[in-house]
Biopython code that builds the backbone (N, CA, C, O; Angstrom):
import numpy as np
from Bio.PDB.StructureBuilder import StructureBuilder

atoms = [
    (1, "MET", "N", (15.305, 0.854, 5.294)),
    (1, "MET", "CA", (14.305, 1.536, 4.498)),
    (1, "MET", "C", (12.983, 1.607, 5.238)),
    (1, "MET", "O", (12.246, 2.582, 5.090)),
    (2, "LEU", "N", (12.668, 0.599, 6.027)),
    (2, "LEU", "CA", (11.408, 0.594, 6.765)),
    (2, "LEU", "C", (11.334, 1.776, 7.719)),
    (2, "LEU", "O", (10.259, 2.347, 7.899)),
    (3, "ASP", "N", (12.451, 2.160, 8.335)),
    (3, "ASP", "CA", (12.449, 3.290, 9.262)),
    (3, "ASP", "C", (12.027, 4.576, 8.578)),
    (3, "ASP", "O", (11.267, 5.358, 9.149)),
    (4, "ARG", "N", (12.504, 4.805, 7.370)),
    (4, "ARG", "CA", (12.143, 6.004, 6.622)),
    (4, "ARG", "C", (10.657, 5.990, 6.258)),
    (4, "ARG", "O", (9.985, 7.019, 6.328)),
    (5, "ARG", "N", (10.152, 4.819, 5.869)),
    (5, "ARG", "CA", (8.729, 4.707, 5.526)),
    (5, "ARG", "C", (7.852, 4.870, 6.750)),
    (5, "ARG", "O", (6.777, 5.464, 6.667)),
    (6, "VAL", "N", (8.294, 4.351, 7.888)),
    (6, "VAL", "CA", (7.518, 4.494, 9.116)),
    (6, "VAL", "C", (7.416, 5.965, 9.497)),
    (6, "VAL", "O", (6.363, 6.423, 9.941)),
    (7, "ALA", "N", (8.505, 6.704, 9.327)),
    (7, "ALA", "CA", (8.476, 8.130, 9.635)),
    (7, "ALA", "C", (7.488, 8.859, 8.727)),
    (7, "ALA", "O", (6.819, 9.797, 9.161)),
    (8, "ARG", "N", (7.396, 8.432, 7.477)),
    (8, "ARG", "CA", (6.532, 9.109, 6.510)),
    (8, "ARG", "C", (5.081, 8.641, 6.572)),
    (8, "ARG", "O", (4.164, 9.452, 6.435)),
    (9, "PHE", "N", (4.862, 7.332, 6.777)),
    (9, "PHE", "CA", (3.520, 6.765, 6.705)),
    (9, "PHE", "C", (2.984, 6.246, 8.036)),
    (9, "PHE", "O", (1.881, 5.703, 8.081)),
    (10, "GLY", "N", (3.736, 6.401, 9.110)),
    (10, "GLY", "CA", (3.300, 5.880, 10.403)),
    (10, "GLY", "C", (3.247, 4.372, 10.368)),
    (10, "GLY", "O", (4.059, 3.726, 9.707)),
    (11, "ASN", "N", (2.288, 3.815, 11.082)),
    (11, "ASN", "CA", (2.202, 2.357, 11.122)),
    (11, "ASN", "C", (1.615, 1.773, 9.837)),
    (11, "ASN", "O", (1.529, 0.552, 9.706)),
    (12, "ALA", "N", (1.211, 2.615, 8.890)),
    (12, "ALA", "CA", (0.674, 2.121, 7.623)),
    (12, "ALA", "C", (1.709, 1.280, 6.884)),
    (12, "ALA", "O", (1.354, 0.286, 6.250)),
    (13, "ALA", "N", (2.982, 1.664, 6.956)),
    (13, "ALA", "CA", (4.044, 0.895, 6.294)),
    (13, "ALA", "C", (4.186, -0.484, 6.924)),
    (13, "ALA", "O", (4.381, -1.474, 6.219)),
    (14, "GLU", "N", (4.089, -0.550, 8.230)),
    (14, "GLU", "CA", (4.188, -1.842, 8.918)),
    (14, "GLU", "C", (2.998, -2.728, 8.575)),
    (14, "GLU", "O", (3.162, -3.918, 8.303)),
    (15, "VAL", "N", (1.806, -2.153, 8.587)),
    (15, "VAL", "CA", (0.594, -2.909, 8.255)),
    (15, "VAL", "C", (0.667, -3.400, 6.815)),
    (15, "VAL", "O", (0.312, -4.543, 6.528)),
    (16, "TRP", "N", (1.125, -2.546, 5.914)),
    (16, "TRP", "CA", (1.276, -2.921, 4.505)),
    (16, "TRP", "C", (2.213, -4.117, 4.375)),
    (16, "TRP", "O", (1.893, -5.092, 3.696)),
    (17, "ASP", "N", (3.373, -4.039, 5.030)),
    (17, "ASP", "CA", (4.346, -5.133, 4.955)),
    (17, "ASP", "C", (3.802, -6.423, 5.545)),
    (17, "ASP", "O", (4.152, -7.510, 5.086)),
    (18, "ARG", "N", (2.965, -6.318, 6.538)),
    (18, "ARG", "CA", (2.409, -7.508, 7.189)),
    (18, "ARG", "C", (1.312, -8.161, 6.342)),
    (18, "ARG", "O", (1.198, -9.387, 6.331)),
    (19, "LEU", "N", (0.506, -7.369, 5.637)),
    (19, "LEU", "CA", (-0.676, -7.904, 4.963)),
    (19, "LEU", "C", (-0.504, -8.184, 3.468)),
    (19, "LEU", "O", (-1.236, -8.997, 2.904)),
    (20, "ILE", "N", (0.444, -7.526, 2.830)),
    (20, "ILE", "CA", (0.629, -7.715, 1.390)),
    (20, "ILE", "C", (1.750, -8.727, 1.160)),
    (20, "ILE", "O", (2.848, -8.556, 1.690)),
    (21, "PRO", "N", (1.492, -9.774, 0.380)),
    (21, "PRO", "CA", (2.521, -10.791, 0.132)),
    (21, "PRO", "C", (3.779, -10.200, -0.508)),
    (21, "PRO", "O", (3.710, -9.251, -1.289)),
    (22, "GLN", "N", (4.902, -10.770, -0.166)),
    (22, "GLN", "CA", (6.201, -10.297, -0.643)),
    (22, "GLN", "C", (6.263, -10.207, -2.165)),
    (22, "GLN", "O", (6.835, -9.259, -2.702)),
    (23, "THR", "N", (5.686, -11.172, -2.860)),
    (23, "THR", "CA", (5.756, -11.177, -4.327)),
    (23, "THR", "C", (5.083, -9.944, -4.927)),
    (23, "THR", "O", (5.518, -9.447, -5.965)),
    (24, "ILE", "N", (4.040, -9.455, -4.292)),
    (24, "ILE", "CA", (3.362, -8.239, -4.756)),
    (24, "ILE", "C", (4.115, -7.009, -4.259)),
    (24, "ILE", "O", (4.322, -6.058, -5.013)),
    (25, "ARG", "N", (4.524, -7.027, -2.996)),
    (25, "ARG", "CA", (5.242, -5.886, -2.402)),
    (25, "ARG", "C", (6.498, -5.516, -3.177)),
    (25, "ARG", "O", (6.855, -4.341, -3.267)),
    (26, "ASP", "N", (7.170, -6.521, -3.737)),
    (26, "ASP", "CA", (8.417, -6.274, -4.474)),
    (26, "ASP", "C", (8.204, -5.375, -5.689)),
    (26, "ASP", "O", (9.148, -4.735, -6.154)),
    (27, "ASP", "N", (6.975, -5.318, -6.210)),
    (27, "ASP", "CA", (6.688, -4.504, -7.393)),
    (27, "ASP", "C", (5.772, -3.328, -7.047)),
    (27, "ASP", "O", (5.017, -2.854, -7.895)),
    (28, "THR", "N", (5.844, -2.861, -5.795)),
    (28, "THR", "CA", (5.034, -1.714, -5.366)),
    (28, "THR", "C", (5.888, -0.743, -4.562)),
    (28, "THR", "O", (6.964, -1.080, -4.070)),
    (29, "ARG", "N", (5.362, 0.486, -4.447)),
    (29, "ARG", "CA", (6.004, 1.509, -3.624)),
    (29, "ARG", "C", (4.910, 2.371, -3.028)),
    (29, "ARG", "O", (4.030, 2.850, -3.743)),
    (30, "LEU", "N", (4.964, 2.571, -1.716)),
    (30, "LEU", "CA", (4.047, 3.505, -1.085)),
    (30, "LEU", "C", (4.500, 4.896, -1.493)),
    (30, "LEU", "O", (5.640, 5.285, -1.238)),
    (31, "SER", "N", (3.607, 5.642, -2.125)),
    (31, "SER", "CA", (3.992, 6.914, -2.722)),
    (31, "SER", "C", (3.576, 8.119, -1.895)),
    (31, "SER", "O", (4.322, 9.094, -1.799)),
    (32, "GLY", "N", (2.410, 8.063, -1.306)),
    (32, "GLY", "CA", (1.948, 9.217, -0.549)),
    (32, "GLY", "C", (0.766, 8.879, 0.327)),
    (32, "GLY", "O", (0.075, 7.882, 0.114)),
    (33, "LEU", "N", (0.545, 9.722, 1.315)),
    (33, "LEU", "CA", (-0.603, 9.584, 2.209)),
    (33, "LEU", "C", (-1.125, 10.979, 2.473)),
    (33, "LEU", "O", (-0.468, 11.795, 3.120)),
    (34, "SER", "N", (-2.321, 11.244, 1.963)),
    (34, "SER", "CA", (-2.891, 12.568, 2.112)),
    (34, "SER", "C", (-4.402, 12.452, 2.260)),
    (34, "SER", "O", (-5.065, 11.804, 1.450)),
    (35, "GLY", "N", (-4.934, 13.075, 3.286)),
    (35, "GLY", "CA", (-6.374, 13.063, 3.498)),
    (35, "GLY", "C", (-6.958, 11.676, 3.657)),
    (35, "GLY", "O", (-8.110, 11.437, 3.295)),
    (36, "GLY", "N", (-6.172, 10.763, 4.196)),
    (36, "GLY", "CA", (-6.641, 9.398, 4.400)),
    (36, "GLY", "C", (-6.491, 8.496, 3.189)),
    (36, "GLY", "O", (-6.827, 7.313, 3.253)),
    (37, "VAL", "N", (-5.988, 9.042, 2.079)),
    (37, "VAL", "CA", (-5.826, 8.257, 0.853)),
    (37, "VAL", "C", (-4.360, 7.846, 0.712)),
    (37, "VAL", "O", (-3.473, 8.692, 0.588)),
    (38, "LEU", "N", (-4.126, 6.549, 0.732)),
    (38, "LEU", "CA", (-2.792, 5.998, 0.532)),
    (38, "LEU", "C", (-2.608, 5.744, -0.953)),
    (38, "LEU", "O", (-3.374, 4.992, -1.554)),
    (39, "THR", "N", (-1.603, 6.364, -1.547)),
    (39, "THR", "CA", (-1.309, 6.147, -2.956)),
    (39, "THR", "C", (-0.188, 5.133, -3.065)),
    (39, "THR", "O", (0.867, 5.277, -2.447)),
    (40, "VAL", "N", (-0.437, 4.099, -3.869)),
    (40, "VAL", "CA", (0.530, 3.016, -4.069)),
    (40, "VAL", "C", (0.866, 2.950, -5.548)),
    (40, "VAL", "O", (-0.026, 2.854, -6.391)),
    (41, "VAL", "N", (2.145, 3.001, -5.860)),
    (41, "VAL", "CA", (2.609, 2.873, -7.232)),
    (41, "VAL", "C", (2.948, 1.408, -7.475)),
    (41, "VAL", "O", (3.633, 0.778, -6.669)),
    (42, "THR", "N", (2.463, 0.871, -8.594)),
    (42, "THR", "CA", (2.782, -0.499, -8.984)),
    (42, "THR", "C", (3.624, -0.464, -10.239)),
    (42, "THR", "O", (3.499, 0.454, -11.049)),
    (43, "GLY", "N", (4.475, -1.449, -10.406)),
    (43, "GLY", "CA", (5.391, -1.479, -11.533)),
    (43, "GLY", "C", (4.775, -1.910, -12.840)),
    (43, "GLY", "O", (5.364, -1.699, -13.901)),
    (44, "SER", "N", (3.591, -2.516, -12.786)),
    (44, "SER", "CA", (2.951, -2.982, -14.022)),
    (44, "SER", "C", (1.444, -3.053, -13.820)),
    (44, "SER", "O", (0.945, -3.063, -12.694)),
    (45, "ALA", "N", (0.739, -3.103, -14.934)),
    (45, "ALA", "CA", (-0.715, -3.246, -14.874)),
    (45, "ALA", "C", (-1.094, -4.594, -14.260)),
    (45, "ALA", "O", (-2.105, -4.702, -13.566)),
    (46, "ALA", "N", (-0.285, -5.613, -14.516)),
    (46, "ALA", "CA", (-0.569, -6.939, -13.951)),
    (46, "ALA", "C", (-0.485, -6.913, -12.434)),
    (46, "ALA", "O", (-1.331, -7.495, -11.756)),
    (47, "THR", "N", (0.527, -6.242, -11.895)),
    (47, "THR", "CA", (0.653, -6.120, -10.441)),
    (47, "THR", "C", (-0.495, -5.304, -9.880)),
    (47, "THR", "O", (-1.040, -5.634, -8.826)),
    (48, "SER", "N", (-0.863, -4.243, -10.576)),
    (48, "SER", "CA", (-1.970, -3.406, -10.137)),
    (48, "SER", "C", (-3.266, -4.221, -10.074)),
    (48, "SER", "O", (-4.027, -4.113, -9.111)),
    (49, "PHE", "N", (-3.509, -5.029, -11.097)),
    (49, "PHE", "CA", (-4.703, -5.865, -11.125)),
    (49, "PHE", "C", (-4.698, -6.871, -9.982)),
    (49, "PHE", "O", (-5.703, -7.036, -9.291)),
    (50, "THR", "N", (-3.570, -7.543, -9.783)),
    (50, "THR", "CA", (-3.456, -8.539, -8.719)),
    (50, "THR", "C", (-3.650, -7.897, -7.354)),
    (50, "THR", "O", (-4.351, -8.443, -6.502)),
    (51, "LEU", "N", (-3.037, -6.747, -7.145)),
    (51, "LEU", "CA", (-3.175, -6.042, -5.874)),
    (51, "LEU", "C", (-4.607, -5.564, -5.672)),
    (51, "LEU", "O", (-5.130, -5.638, -4.560)),
    (52, "ASP", "N", (-5.241, -5.079, -6.723)),
    (52, "ASP", "CA", (-6.630, -4.649, -6.628)),
    (52, "ASP", "C", (-7.531, -5.802, -6.188)),
    (52, "ASP", "O", (-8.392, -5.628, -5.326)),
    (53, "ARG", "N", (-7.333, -6.964, -6.775)),
    (53, "ARG", "CA", (-8.131, -8.153, -6.397)),
    (53, "ARG", "C", (-7.898, -8.502, -4.929)),
    (53, "ARG", "O", (-8.843, -8.813, -4.204)),
    (54, "LEU", "N", (-6.646, -8.452, -4.497)),
    (54, "LEU", "CA", (-6.310, -8.761, -3.108)),
    (54, "LEU", "C", (-6.974, -7.772, -2.161)),
    (54, "LEU", "O", (-7.570, -8.167, -1.158)),
    (55, "LEU", "N", (-6.869, -6.488, -2.480)),
    (55, "LEU", "CA", (-7.469, -5.463, -1.625)),
    (55, "LEU", "C", (-8.982, -5.629, -1.555)),
    (55, "LEU", "O", (-9.570, -5.517, -0.479)),
    (56, "ARG", "N", (-9.609, -5.894, -2.683)),
    (56, "ARG", "CA", (-11.063, -6.055, -2.717)),
    (56, "ARG", "C", (-11.541, -7.309, -1.991)),
    (56, "ARG", "O", (-12.713, -7.413, -1.630)),
    (57, "SER", "N", (-10.640, -8.251, -1.781)),
    (57, "SER", "CA", (-11.019, -9.485, -1.072)),
    (57, "SER", "C", (-11.107, -9.265, 0.442)),
    (57, "SER", "O", (-11.409, -10.197, 1.187)),
    (58, "GLY", "N", (-10.847, -8.045, 0.893)),
    (58, "GLY", "CA", (-10.976, -7.739, 2.312)),
    (58, "GLY", "C", (-9.718, -7.199, 2.961)),
    (58, "GLY", "O", (-9.757, -6.731, 4.099)),
    (59, "VAL", "N", (-8.607, -7.257, 2.253)),
    (59, "VAL", "CA", (-7.358, -6.771, 2.821)),
    (59, "VAL", "C", (-7.413, -5.252, 3.027)),
    (59, "VAL", "O", (-6.792, -4.726, 3.951)),
    (60, "ASP", "N", (-8.161, -4.547, 2.160)),
    (60, "ASP", "CA", (-8.274, -3.092, 2.339)),
    (60, "ASP", "C", (-8.884, -2.751, 3.693)),
    (60, "ASP", "O", (-8.439, -1.811, 4.352)),
    (61, "HIS", "N", (-9.890, -3.497, 4.112)),
    (61, "HIS", "CA", (-10.506, -3.254, 5.419)),
    (61, "HIS", "C", (-9.547, -3.590, 6.564)),
    (61, "HIS", "O", (-9.552, -2.925, 7.600)),
    (62, "GLN", "N", (-8.729, -4.621, 6.369)),
    (62, "GLN", "CA", (-7.730, -4.963, 7.381)),
    (62, "GLN", "C", (-6.702, -3.841, 7.512)),
    (62, "GLN", "O", (-6.262, -3.529, 8.618)),
    (63, "ILE", "N", (-6.321, -3.239, 6.392)),
    (63, "ILE", "CA", (-5.378, -2.128, 6.424)),
    (63, "ILE", "C", (-6.005, -0.935, 7.131)),
    (63, "ILE", "O", (-5.360, -0.299, 7.965)),
    (64, "MET", "N", (-7.250, -0.629, 6.807)),
    (64, "MET", "CA", (-7.943, 0.490, 7.438)),
    (64, "MET", "C", (-8.064, 0.279, 8.949)),
    (64, "MET", "O", (-7.848, 1.204, 9.731)),
    (65, "THR", "N", (-8.404, -0.915, 9.338)),
    (65, "THR", "CA", (-8.517, -1.239, 10.758)),
    (65, "THR", "C", (-7.160, -1.203, 11.434)),
    (65, "THR", "O", (-7.031, -0.690, 12.546)),
    (66, "GLY", "N", (-6.146, -1.745, 10.770)),
    (66, "GLY", "CA", (-4.800, -1.800, 11.334)),
    (66, "GLY", "C", (-4.158, -0.440, 11.518)),
    (66, "GLY", "O", (-3.244, -0.289, 12.329)),
    (67, "THR", "N", (-4.627, 0.554, 10.773)),
    (67, "THR", "CA", (-4.082, 1.903, 10.895)),
    (67, "THR", "C", (-5.017, 2.807, 11.698)),
    (67, "THR", "O", (-4.869, 4.029, 11.678)),
    (68, "ASP", "N", (-5.962, 2.218, 12.393)),
    (68, "ASP", "CA", (-6.909, 2.966, 13.234)),
    (68, "ASP", "C", (-7.619, 4.071, 12.470)),
    (68, "ASP", "O", (-7.833, 5.159, 13.004)),
    (69, "GLY", "N", (-7.984, 3.799, 11.230)),
    (69, "GLY", "CA", (-8.723, 4.758, 10.425)),
    (69, "GLY", "C", (-7.883, 5.840, 9.769)),
    (69, "GLY", "O", (-8.425, 6.719, 9.098)),
    (70, "LYS", "N", (-6.560, 5.792, 9.952)),
    (70, "LYS", "CA", (-5.696, 6.788, 9.310)),
    (70, "LYS", "C", (-5.799, 6.683, 7.792)),
    (70, "LYS", "O", (-5.711, 7.688, 7.085)),
    (71, "ILE", "N", (-5.986, 5.462, 7.296)),
    (71, "ILE", "CA", (-6.186, 5.240, 5.862)),
    (71, "ILE", "C", (-7.658, 4.925, 5.650)),
    (71, "ILE", "O", (-8.212, 4.023, 6.278)),
    (72, "THR", "N", (-8.282, 5.682, 4.753)),
    (72, "THR", "CA", (-9.693, 5.453, 4.449)),
    (72, "THR", "C", (-9.896, 4.922, 3.035)),
    (72, "THR", "O", (-10.959, 4.396, 2.705)),
    (73, "ARG", "N", (-8.867, 5.064, 2.204)),
    (73, "ARG", "CA", (-8.953, 4.613, 0.819)),
    (73, "ARG", "C", (-7.548, 4.343, 0.293)),
    (73, "ARG", "O", (-6.577, 4.972, 0.714)),
    (74, "ILE", "N", (-7.460, 3.393, -0.637)),
    (74, "ILE", "CA", (-6.168, 3.079, -1.248)),
    (74, "ILE", "C", (-6.299, 3.294, -2.747)),
    (74, "ILE", "O", (-7.177, 2.728, -3.400)),
    (75, "ARG", "N", (-5.412, 4.122, -3.277)),
    (75, "ARG", "CA", (-5.418, 4.441, -4.704)),
    (75, "ARG", "C", (-4.197, 3.805, -5.349)),
    (75, "ARG", "O", (-3.081, 3.930, -4.844)),
    (76, "LEU", "N", (-4.416, 3.125, -6.462)),
    (76, "LEU", "CA", (-3.325, 2.473, -7.175)),
    (76, "LEU", "C", (-3.052, 3.216, -8.481)),
    (76, "LEU", "O", (-3.969, 3.689, -9.152)),
    (77, "ARG", "N", (-1.771, 3.306, -8.820)),
    (77, "ARG", "CA", (-1.402, 3.839, -10.135)),
    (77, "ARG", "C", (-0.157, 3.114, -10.598)),
    (77, "ARG", "O", (0.697, 2.732, -9.798)),
    (78, "VAL", "N", (-0.072, 2.934, -11.890)),
    (78, "VAL", "CA", (1.079, 2.270, -12.493)),
    (78, "VAL", "C", (2.149, 3.310, -12.750)),
    (78, "VAL", "O", (1.867, 4.394, -13.262)),
    (79, "GLY", "N", (3.370, 2.978, -12.395)),
    (79, "GLY", "CA", (4.470, 3.921, -12.590)),
    (79, "GLY", "C", (5.797, 3.294, -12.251)),
    (79, "GLY", "O", (5.950, 2.072, -12.266)),
    (80, "ARG", "N", (6.746, 4.135, -11.948)),
    (80, "ARG", "CA", (8.091, 3.674, -11.631)),
    (80, "ARG", "C", (8.173, 3.341, -10.148)),
    (80, "ARG", "O", (7.890, 4.184, -9.298)),
    (81, "VAL", "N", (8.557, 2.123, -9.848)),
    (81, "VAL", "CA", (8.592, 1.657, -8.454)),
    (81, "VAL", "C", (9.878, 2.074, -7.760)),
    (81, "VAL", "O", (9.848, 2.476, -6.597)),
    (82, "SER", "N", (11.013, 1.983, -8.459)),
    (82, "SER", "CA", (12.277, 2.328, -7.823)),
    (82, "SER", "C", (12.354, 3.836, -7.624)),
    (82, "SER", "O", (11.924, 4.615, -8.474)),
    (83, "GLU", "N", (12.914, 4.232, -6.478)),
    (83, "GLU", "CA", (12.982, 5.658, -6.151)),
    (83, "GLU", "C", (14.218, 6.294, -6.677)),
    (83, "GLU", "O", (14.425, 7.493, -6.486)),
]
sb = StructureBuilder()
sb.init_structure("model")
sb.init_model(0)
sb.init_chain("A")
sb.init_seg("    ")
for serial, (resi, resn, name, xyz) in enumerate(atoms, 1):
    if name == "N":
        sb.init_residue(resn, " ", resi, " ")
    sb.init_atom(name, np.array(xyz, "f"), 0.0, 1.0, " ", f" {name:<3s}", serial, name[0])
structure = sb.get_structure()
């Protein structure tokens, strides 16, 4: 599955997997990347809140740096995680 995500999101998928803890990643799905905005779907409001806190603690800047500026913003929305 990582190969398909890498083709779609470039190294953003690898950076995401490296920086976001497995317990949070299990309830998320990278949904889209357009105009520098990475859209992430979360399975619940609780996961969205936890991920938001994590991103605001500085992980968002690590993601932006790790993708060489390809991602400038991360948008979260609650929805269906399984494809």
